[in-house]
C-alpha positions, 0 to 999 in steps of 0.5 A: 614347942620345937620339934626334935630334929631327929623326929623331922622327916626328910622331905627328899627321902622316899619313905622306906628307902635310904636317903640318896646321899647314903646310896652309892649305886646308880642304876640304868643311867649310864648315859647321864653319868657319861654326859656329866663326866665328859663335860667335867673332864673336858673343861666345860662344866656348866655352873648349873645343871637341871636333872630331870625325869620321872620321880624316883629314877635316881636324879637325887642319887646322881646329884649326890654322887656328882657332889661326892666325886667333885669334892673328893677329887676322885677321877673314876669314870663312873662317879664312884668314890670309896666309902671311907673317903673323908669327903664321902663320910662328911657328905653322909653326915651332912657336915661337908662345908663345901655342900649346901642342901636346899629342900622344903623346911619344917614348920614348927607352928604347923608341926609338918613340912612346908609344901614349898621351898621358901625364899629363906632357904634360898637366902641361906644358899646365897650366904653359903656361896658368899661365906665359903668363897674364900675357902677354895675348892668346890662349893656345891648346892643341891636343890631337891626339888627345884619345882617345889620352890615358891615364886619368891624363892624361884626369883631369888635363885634366878639372881644366883644363876645370873651371877654364878659364883666362882667354883660354884655348882648348882644341881637342881632336881626337877620332877616337873621342869615345866613348872620352873621359870623359863629363865631358870631353865634357860640358864641350866644345862639339862641332864635327863634321866630315863625310866628303868625298863620293867626287866631292870626294875624287877631285878633291882627290886629283887636285889633290894629284898622287896617282898611284894609282887615286883611286876605289879610294883614296876607296873604302877611305878612307871620305871621308878625304883624310888616310887616302887619303894615308896609304894612298898613301904606304904602297902600301896599294892593293897591300896591300889587293889582297893581302888580297883575293887571300888571302881568295879562296882560301877556304874553304881559306885559303892558309897560305903567303900568310897567313904572308907577309901576317903577316910583312909586318905585323911590319916596322919602323915608320918615317916612312912609317908602321907596317906593322902598323897598315896591315895591321890597318886594311886588314883592318878595312876589308875586314871592314866592306865584307864585312859591308855586302855581305851587307846591301846588295850589293857596294860600288861602286867596287871597291877591288881586282880581284875584290873584288866577286865575292869579297865576294858569295861569302863574304857572301851574306846578312844572317846572314853579314854579322852574323858578319863584323861581329861578327868585325870588332869583336872582332878589331880590339879584340884587335889593338889590345890586343895591340899595346899590350902589345908582342905579336908583330905577325906572330902577332897578324895570323896569329891574326886570319886563322886565326880569320876563315878558320874563321868559318861563312860562310868555311867554307861559301863556294863555292870560287872558279871557276878 
């Protein structure tokens, strides 16, 4: 049985936030906007652009703004286009013939989104450029995210980049550009977006009527509004507090609390997000902040009650920092690989927690004071 299209989650939308095509405001990225407009108005518009930077800082929002600006023929100096513009309305409705969106497809058999962009999606892009070549005007493709392409898809896209279509523009969003083929990166002009400052993050989150602690969300999201909204929509601060409380039981990890956290990670993904992805992301942030503490002291502001004291206790020096950093890189990669082949999410998280509890700095940590 096929899934109703309205029930299919959009893989390029942050849970709890509007899709980037519905957002007109680009915050804190004036330099990137200026670089693109200078290239466009100077007659030096490269056929492929790679928009990079941390997840959730506005890369997709900028890509959709560029598409609106070019297709509508607007001449504003900040990529703004009137909401009532016909092209803007068509783009919001995903009915603009001059625009093709490439993103992870839905797998009807598995009943979930695929974990990769497949070669079939790139073939649709080839057809788009071919069939629309006689219609005139801009033909723009947005690939979100390019680092989610599998090998076959990446090789197919490379052929498009090697023979760029006339009046064609490819906007590729990449959260981890190092995962792309070097030959793809070399054929793109780079447009890097930076994390937002804590002050700007707090201001933006306040304007979005986020009810949770804006400072704590900003600390956990590393300057990414999109990530902060995702955490807010999935009760991420409460889950992070749960992680901090669990590691506060070191050196003898509370197995029951660990099992509870692992079981929560096995919940079913829905429109609000994937519990496994939320849990592993927050564990990754916890390990990163733990490693930094051994080098630079406890981070401020705290993202959870008791976090500063805990991190100082389990990561007191640079040797401990190295152990936590090595574990973060190793276990994050293992979790992604395990999820890709459909291993049990609860078992994956429990394995991570068990291994972390046996690290030398975890075992040598002084027991917390009662």
